[in-house]
C-alpha positions as CSV (number, residue, x, y, z in Angstrom):
1,X,0.0,0.0,0.0
2,X,1.5,3.4,-1.0
3,X,-0.6,5.5,1.5
4,X,-0.9,5.1,5.2
5,X,-2.3,7.1,8.1
6,X,-5.5,8.5,9.4
7,X,-8.0,8.2,6.5
8,X,-11.7,9.0,6.2
9,X,-13.7,7.3,3.5
10,X,-17.0,8.1,1.9
11,X,-17.2,11.7,3.2
12,X,-19.1,14.5,1.4
13,X,-17.3,17.1,-0.7
14,X,-18.3,20.3,-2.5
15,X,-18.4,20.0,-6.3
16,X,-15.2,22.1,-6.8
17,X,-13.1,19.4,-5.1
18,X,-10.9,16.8,-6.9
19,X,-8.0,14.5,-6.2
20,X,-5.1,16.6,-4.7
21,X,-7.4,19.3,-3.2
22,X,-6.4,20.3,0.3
23,X,-9.7,20.5,2.2
24,X,-11.2,22.1,5.3
25,X,-14.6,21.2,6.9
26,X,-17.5,23.5,6.6
27,X,-19.7,22.9,9.6
28,X,-22.6,25.0,8.2
29,X,-22.8,22.8,5.1
30,X,-21.6,19.6,6.7
31,X,-19.2,18.8,3.9
32,X,-15.5,19.3,3.0
33,X,-14.6,22.3,0.9
34,X,-11.3,23.5,-0.6
35,X,-9.1,25.1,2.0
36,X,-7.5,28.5,1.7
37,X,-5.3,30.6,4.0
38,X,-7.5,33.6,4.7
39,X,-8.3,36.0,7.5
40,X,-11.8,36.4,8.7
41,X,-13.5,39.7,8.2
42,X,-14.6,39.6,11.9
43,X,-12.4,39.7,15.0
44,X,-12.6,39.0,18.7
45,X,-13.8,41.5,21.3
46,X,-10.2,42.3,22.3
47,X,-9.3,43.2,18.7
48,X,-7.6,39.9,17.9
49,X,-7.7,38.7,14.3
50,X,-9.5,35.4,13.5
51,X,-8.5,33.0,10.7
52,X,-11.3,32.0,8.3
53,X,-12.6,28.5,8.9
54,X,-11.2,27.4,5.5
55,X,-7.7,28.1,7.0
56,X,-8.0,25.0,9.3
57,X,-6.8,22.2,7.1
58,X,-8.3,18.7,7.8
59,X,-6.6,16.8,5.1
60,X,-6.1,16.2,1.4
61,X,-8.4,14.4,-1.0
62,X,-6.5,11.3,-2.2
63,X,-9.2,9.8,-4.5
64,X,-11.5,11.0,-7.2
65,X,-14.9,12.3,-6.1
66,X,-17.7,9.9,-6.9
67,X,-21.3,11.0,-6.2
68,X,-19.9,13.8,-4.0
69,X,-18.0,11.3,-1.9
70,X,-14.3,10.5,-1.6
71,X,-11.3,9.6,0.6
72,X,-9.3,12.1,2.8
73,X,-5.8,11.6,4.2
74,X,-5.9,13.5,7.4
75,X,-2.5,12.6,8.8
76,X,0.1,10.2,7.5
77,X,2.2,9.6,4.4
78,X,1.9,8.7,0.8
79,X,4.1,7.6,-2.1
80,X,1.3,8.0,-4.6
81,X,3.2,9.4,-7.6
82,X,0.1,11.1,-9.2
83,X,-0.9,12.7,-5.9
84,X,2.7,13.9,-5.2
85,X,2.9,15.5,-8.6
86,X,-0.5,17.3,-8.1
87,X,0.6,18.7,-4.8
88,X,4.3,19.5,-5.4
89,X,5.2,19.3,-9.0
90,X,8.0,17.0,-7.9
91,X,9.9,19.6,-5.9
92,X,11.1,18.8,-2.4
93,X,10.3,21.2,0.5
94,X,8.1,22.2,3.4
95,X,4.7,23.2,2.0
96,X,2.3,25.8,3.4
97,X,-1.3,26.6,2.3
98,X,-1.6,29.8,0.2
99,X,-4.6,32.1,-0.2
100,X,-5.5,30.4,-3.5
101,X,-5.8,27.0,-1.9
102,X,-2.6,25.7,-3.4
103,X,0.4,24.5,-1.4
104,X,3.5,26.6,-1.7
105,X,7.0,25.6,-0.8
106,X,8.8,27.6,1.9
107,X,7.3,29.7,4.7
108,X,9.1,32.8,3.5
109,X,7.0,32.7,0.3
110,X,3.7,33.0,2.3
111,X,2.8,36.7,2.6
112,X,-0.6,36.2,4.4
113,X,-1.5,33.6,6.9
114,X,1.0,30.7,7.4
115,X,-0.7,27.3,7.5
116,X,1.7,24.3,7.5
117,X,0.4,21.3,5.5
118,X,3.1,18.7,4.6
119,X,6.7,18.0,3.6
120,X,8.0,16.1,0.6
121,X,11.4,14.5,0.0
122,X,12.5,13.2,-3.4
123,X,14.1,9.8,-3.6
124,X,17.6,9.3,-5.0
125,X,16.2,6.3,-6.9
126,X,14.5,7.6,-10.1
127,X,12.1,4.7,-9.9
128,X,10.9,5.8,-6.4
129,X,8.5,8.8,-6.2
130,X,9.8,9.7,-2.7
131,X,7.6,10.3,0.3
132,X,5.1,13.0,1.2
133,X,4.3,13.3,4.9
134,X,1.0,15.0,5.5
135,X,0.8,16.7,9.0
136,X,-1.4,19.8,8.9
137,X,-1.1,22.4,11.7
138,X,-3.4,25.2,12.9
139,X,-2.9,28.7,11.4
140,X,0.1,30.6,12.8
141,X,-1.0,34.0,14.1
142,X,0.0,36.3,17.0
143,X,-3.2,38.2,17.5
144,X,-3.0,42.0,17.9
145,X,-0.8,45.0,18.6
146,X,-1.3,48.1,20.7
147,X,-1.1,51.6,19.4
148,X,-0.5,54.9,21.2
149,X,-1.5,58.1,19.4
150,X,-1.1,61.7,20.7
151,X,-4.2,63.6,19.5
152,X,-4.0,67.1,18.2
153,X,-5.6,70.1,19.9
154,X,-8.2,70.6,17.1
155,X,-11.2,70.0,19.4
156,X,-14.5,71.6,18.6
157,X,-17.0,72.6,21.2
158,X,-20.5,71.2,20.9
159,X,-23.7,71.5,22.9
160,X,-22.9,68.3,24.8
161,X,-19.2,68.6,25.1
162,X,-16.3,68.5,22.6
163,X,-15.4,66.5,19.5
164,X,-12.3,65.9,17.3
165,X,-12.4,64.6,13.8
166,X,-9.6,62.2,12.5
167,X,-9.5,62.0,8.7
168,X,-9.3,58.7,6.9
169,X,-5.7,59.7,5.8
170,X,-4.4,59.5,9.3
171,X,-2.7,56.6,11.0
172,X,-5.0,56.7,14.0
173,X,-8.0,56.3,11.7
174,X,-6.4,53.2,10.2
175,X,-5.9,51.7,13.6
176,X,-9.6,52.4,14.6
177,X,-11.0,51.2,11.3
178,X,-9.0,48.0,11.2
179,X,-9.4,47.1,14.9
180,X,-12.1,47.2,17.4
181,X,-13.0,50.7,18.5
182,X,-14.7,49.4,21.6
183,X,-11.3,48.2,22.9
184,X,-9.7,51.7,22.7
185,X,-9.0,53.8,25.7
186,X,-8.7,57.6,26.0
187,X,-6.2,59.2,28.4
188,X,-6.5,62.9,29.4
189,X,-3.6,64.5,31.1
190,X,-2.3,61.1,32.3
191,X,-5.7,59.9,33.6
192,X,-7.9,57.4,31.8
193,X,-11.3,58.8,30.8
194,X,-14.2,56.8,32.0
195,X,-15.9,54.9,29.1
196,X,-19.2,56.5,29.8
197,X,-17.8,60.0,29.2
198,X,-16.6,59.4,25.6
199,X,-17.3,57.5,22.4
200,X,-15.9,56.8,18.9
201,X,-17.8,56.8,15.6
202,X,-16.0,55.4,12.6
203,X,-17.2,56.0,9.0
204,X,-15.6,55.6,5.6
205,X,-14.6,59.3,5.7
206,X,-13.3,59.9,9.2
207,X,-13.4,58.8,12.8
208,X,-15.0,61.2,15.4
209,X,-14.2,61.1,19.1
210,X,-16.8,62.8,21.3
211,X,-16.4,63.6,25.0
212,X,-19.1,64.9,27.3
213,X,-17.0,67.7,28.8
214,X,-15.3,70.8,27.6
215,X,-11.7,70.5,26.4
216,X,-9.1,73.1,27.2
217,X,-6.3,74.1,24.8
218,X,-3.7,72.9,27.4
219,X,-5.3,69.4,27.7
220,X,-3.3,66.5,26.3
221,X,-5.1,63.4,25.0
222,X,-3.6,60.1,24.2
223,X,-5.6,57.3,22.4
224,X,-4.6,53.7,22.9
225,X,-5.9,51.3,20.3
226,X,-5.8,47.5,19.7
227,X,-5.2,46.5,16.0
228,X,-5.0,43.0,14.6
229,X,-2.0,42.1,12.6
230,X,-1.2,39.1,10.4
231,X,1.7,36.7,10.3
232,X,4.7,37.5,12.5
233,X,4.6,40.1,15.2
234,X,5.7,43.6,14.1
235,X,9.3,44.6,15.0
236,X,8.6,48.3,15.7
237,X,7.6,48.8,19.3
238,X,7.5,52.5,19.6
239,X,8.1,55.6,17.4
240,X,8.9,59.1,18.5
241,X,10.2,62.3,17.0
242,X,13.5,63.9,17.9
243,X,13.1,66.4,20.9
244,X,12.3,69.9,19.7
245,X,11.2,68.8,16.2
246,X,7.7,70.2,15.5
247,X,7.4,69.7,11.8
248,X,7.3,65.9,11.7
249,X,4.5,63.7,13.2
250,X,5.1,60.0,13.7
251,X,2.5,57.2,14.3
252,X,2.7,53.4,14.6
253,X,0.0,51.3,13.2
254,X,0.2,47.5,13.3
255,X,4.0,47.7,13.2
256,X,4.2,50.2,10.3
257,X,5.8,53.5,10.9
258,X,4.0,56.5,9.4
259,X,5.7,59.8,9.2
260,X,3.8,63.0,8.1
261,X,4.1,66.7,8.2
262,X,2.6,68.4,11.2
263,X,0.0,70.7,9.7
264,X,0.1,72.9,12.8
265,X,3.7,73.8,12.2
266,X,3.0,75.2,8.7
267,X,2.6,79.0,8.5
268,X,0.7,79.8,5.3
269,X,0.7,83.0,3.4
270,X,-2.3,84.6,1.8
271,X,-1.2,84.0,-1.8
272,X,-2.4,81.1,-4.0
273,X,1.0,80.7,-5.6
274,X,2.8,79.5,-2.5
275,X,5.7,77.2,-1.7
276,X,8.1,76.4,1.1
277,X,10.3,79.4,1.6
278,X,11.9,78.5,4.9
279,X,12.4,75.2,6.8
280,X,13.6,74.6,10.3
281,X,13.1,72.0,13.1
282,X,10.4,74.3,14.5
283,X,8.5,75.5,11.5
284,X,7.7,75.2,7.8
285,X,7.2,78.7,6.4
286,X,5.1,78.8,3.3
287,X,5.3,82.0,1.2
288,X,4.7,83.4,-2.2
289,X,6.5,82.0,-5.2
290,X,6.5,83.0,-8.8
291,X,3.2,82.0,-10.3
292,X,3.3,83.8,-13.6
293,X,5.8,85.8,-15.7
294,X,4.6,88.4,-18.1
295,X,6.9,90.3,-20.5
296,X,6.2,94.0,-20.8
297,X,6.8,96.3,-23.8
298,X,10.2,95.8,-25.2
299,X,10.9,92.8,-23.0
300,X,11.5,89.3,-24.5
301,X,10.8,86.2,-22.5
302,X,12.0,82.8,-23.7
303,X,12.8,79.4,-22.2
304,X,16.4,78.7,-21.3
305,X,18.0,75.9,-23.2
306,X,20.8,73.6,-22.0
307,X,23.9,72.6,-24.1
308,X,21.8,70.0,-25.9
309,X,19.3,72.6,-27.0
310,X,16.6,71.2,-24.6
311,X,14.4,73.5,-22.6
312,X,15.2,73.6,-18.9
313,X,11.9,73.4,-16.9
314,X,11.2,76.5,-14.9
315,X,14.1,78.5,-16.4
316,X,13.6,81.6,-18.5
317,X,15.7,84.1,-20.3
318,X,14.5,87.8,-19.9
319,X,16.0,90.2,-22.4
320,X,15.5,93.8,-23.4
321,X,16.8,93.7,-26.9
322,X,13.7,95.3,-28.3
323,X,14.4,98.4,-26.3
324,X,18.0,98.8,-27.6
325,X,16.9,98.3,-31.2
326,X,16.0,102.0,-31.4
327,X,18.2,104.2,-33.7
328,X,21.2,106.0,-32.2
329,X,22.1,109.2,-34.1
330,X,25.6,110.4,-35.0
331,X,27.2,113.1,-32.8
332,X,30.5,115.0,-32.5
333,X,30.6,115.8,-36.2
334,X,33.7,117.1,-38.0
335,X,33.1,118.7,-41.4
336,X,35.9,118.3,-44.0
337,X,34.7,120.2,-47.1
338,X,31.1,119.6,-46.1
339,X,28.8,122.5,-45.3
340,X,25.7,122.7,-43.2
341,X,22.5,123.3,-45.1
342,X,18.9,124.0,-44.0
343,X,15.5,125.0,-45.2
344,X,12.1,125.3,-43.6
345,X,11.7,121.5,-43.6
346,X,15.0,120.0,-42.4
347,X,18.7,120.5,-41.6
348,X,21.3,118.6,-43.6
349,X,25.0,118.0,-44.3
350,X,25.8,119.2,-47.9
351,X,28.5,117.5,-50.0
352,X,29.3,120.0,-52.7
353,X,29.1,119.2,-56.4
354,X,32.4,118.2,-58.2
355,X,34.5,118.1,-55.0
356,X,35.8,115.5,-52.6
357,X,34.5,116.1,-49.1
358,X,34.2,114.1,-45.9
359,X,31.9,114.0,-42.9
360,X,33.3,112.5,-39.7
361,X,31.0,111.6,-36.8
362,X,30.8,109.2,-33.9
363,X,28.0,106.9,-32.6
364,X,28.0,105.2,-29.2
365,X,26.6,101.7,-29.6
366,X,23.9,100.7,-27.1
367,X,24.4,98.4,-24.1
368,X,23.9,94.8,-25.2
369,X,23.2,92.3,-22.4
370,X,25.7,89.4,-21.9
371,X,24.6,85.8,-22.5
372,X,25.2,82.6,-20.6
373,X,27.8,80.4,-22.2
374,X,26.1,76.9,-22.4
375,X,29.5,75.2,-22.0
376,X,30.8,77.1,-19.0
377,X,27.7,78.7,-17.5
378,X,29.4,82.0,-17.4
379,X,28.2,85.4,-18.7
380,X,30.1,86.5,-21.8
381,X,30.0,89.4,-24.3
382,X,28.5,88.8,-27.7
383,X,28.7,90.4,-31.2
384,X,25.4,91.4,-32.8
385,X,24.5,92.5,-36.3
386,X,23.8,96.2,-36.8
387,X,23.0,98.7,-39.6
388,X,24.3,102.2,-40.4
389,X,21.4,104.2,-41.8
390,X,22.0,107.2,-44.1
391,X,19.0,109.3,-44.9
392,X,19.6,111.3,-48.2
393,X,17.5,113.9,-49.9
394,X,16.6,113.1,-53.5
395,X,18.4,114.6,-56.4
396,X,20.4,113.9,-59.6
397,X,23.6,112.6,-57.7
398,X,24.1,108.9,-57.4
399,X,25.0,106.8,-54.3
400,X,28.0,105.4,-56.2
401,X,29.9,108.6,-55.4
402,X,29.5,107.9,-51.6
403,X,31.8,105.6,-49.5
404,X,31.5,104.7,-45.8
405,X,34.3,103.6,-43.5
406,X,34.0,102.9,-39.8
407,X,36.5,102.7,-36.9
408,X,35.1,100.4,-34.2
409,X,36.7,101.0,-30.8
410,X,35.8,98.4,-28.3
411,X,35.0,99.5,-24.7
412,X,38.2,98.9,-22.7
413,X,38.2,96.6,-19.7
414,X,39.4,98.0,-16.4
415,X,43.2,98.3,-16.5
416,X,43.4,96.9,-20.1
417,X,43.7,99.0,-23.3
418,X,41.9,98.5,-26.5
419,X,42.8,99.0,-30.2
420,X,41.9,102.5,-31.3
421,X,42.6,102.0,-35.1
422,X,40.3,99.4,-36.6
423,X,39.1,101.0,-39.8
424,X,36.8,99.0,-42.2
425,X,35.1,100.1,-45.4
426,X,31.5,99.0,-45.5
427,X,29.4,98.2,-48.5
428,X,26.6,100.7,-49.1
429,X,23.2,99.4,-50.5
430,X,20.4,101.5,-51.9
431,X,20.4,104.5,-54.2
432,X,19.4,108.2,-54.3
433,X,16.1,108.9,-56.1
434,X,15.7,111.9,-58.3
435,X,12.6,113.3,-56.5
436,X,13.9,116.2,-54.4
437,X,10.7,116.2,-52.3
438,X,11.6,112.7,-51.0
439,X,14.2,111.2,-48.7
440,X,16.0,108.0,-49.6
441,X,17.7,105.4,-47.4
442,X,21.2,104.0,-48.0
443,X,22.4,101.3,-45.5
444,X,25.6,99.4,-44.6
445,X,25.8,96.3,-42.4
446,X,28.3,95.6,-39.6
447,X,28.7,93.7,-36.3
448,X,29.1,95.5,-33.0
449,X,29.7,94.8,-29.4
450,X,28.2,96.3,-26.3
451,X,29.0,100.1,-26.0
452,X,31.4,100.2,-29.0
453,X,32.5,103.7,-29.9
454,X,32.0,103.9,-33.7
455,X,33.7,106.6,-35.7
456,X,32.0,107.0,-39.2
457,X,33.6,108.6,-42.2
458,X,31.2,109.4,-45.1
459,X,33.0,110.6,-48.2
460,X,31.6,112.0,-51.5
461,X,34.0,111.9,-54.4
462,X,33.3,114.4,-57.2
463,X,29.5,114.0,-57.2
464,X,27.7,115.2,-60.3
465,X,25.4,117.2,-58.1
466,X,25.4,118.3,-54.4
467,X,24.3,115.5,-52.0
468,X,22.3,116.5,-48.9
469,X,22.5,114.0,-46.0
470,X,19.7,114.5,-43.5
471,X,20.9,112.1,-40.8
472,X,23.3,109.2,-40.0
473,X,22.2,106.7,-37.4
474,X,22.9,103.2,-36.0
475,X,20.3,100.5,-35.3
476,X,20.5,96.8,-34.3
477,X,19.3,94.4,-37.0
């Protein structure tokens, strides 16, 4: 015989049982049903957790079910190869019942309620199936744990006394909702409050503690709870916060430590766009932060990009280049053969017909903001494109008789000189129209740096008619 031990025959089974099913007895139905390691949804008066009746293993079905009847091995051994394969898959080990009713090897692999069922050892002989020893044990559970919670001072006065509401996000609410509220005790200023002077109401939203007396601001209340826990007893025995630290609250619930911010230590501002502006052991100060950025007239607002050209979240570049793109007129003029002319409509510089004459003038370039070097992160100067604008009154002369050269003198750094002779001839574009009642624009492009001192020389060489220049100015492109 390949199976021996305590065996029941011709017992009743539920229809979902088959050979290899680990079974428990259902005293309400009077039959055997599949076992599973589950906790009951009810608990004892002291808050202790109770295993479900299906967690108490009676045995294993070792036969096929015939007319709802079969044979159960309650305690003993078997070398039935088919049964061993159904229960273990051929793997040696200590087997515990899992929540799905299957046996799982190793207690460490059981995350809910440990229920030992059997052990199996392979044989070194390939022709031998080995031996499975069935010896089920009661569920392993420790019962309950005790919690201690210091309640806040947010009591509200009522017509019959005082109440405090504990939201469902708090650890004390978890302890009350998971355990038995009737087993809790309330301590006021070191003395236990009589059960007939207070009560607890737990809903899905919150837990409310009511007392039949007025609560003072100076009163300290401590709530003691009893909470069931599963499997092994929790390691954490107590949790406290460092002396003097007011911004952290700590609670223990069924062996789990819960840390949270102490809302009473937060000082809030009146602004909607707020964030933490100061943090200490005593207080979290919440103040205004930048909520929106608007660019005013002449101001450009753009996202800052890293070295890879990707936008950096929350980083912006504010520039005022639109303001510095206004035109800057020439000053400190020196006339070399050029005369001043004027009429009722405008003043002008007159280059005489058939002569070579020059107009020298200077322009101070505008301030150009530095930029951040993406490689070094440092602020550096930059060269920007600009345009020399020459406004000329119409006539018979042509622009080809005009040439423009500039001497760009960089702004010296402190203690360091700069080159004062850097003359470049620029290419003029545009032409002078023949309508003397109109003004025409001739331009030349160049690059400048911030606050460059630009000396311009405009020369007319033997023009066929006098040329009247109304203005010379500089603008950024």
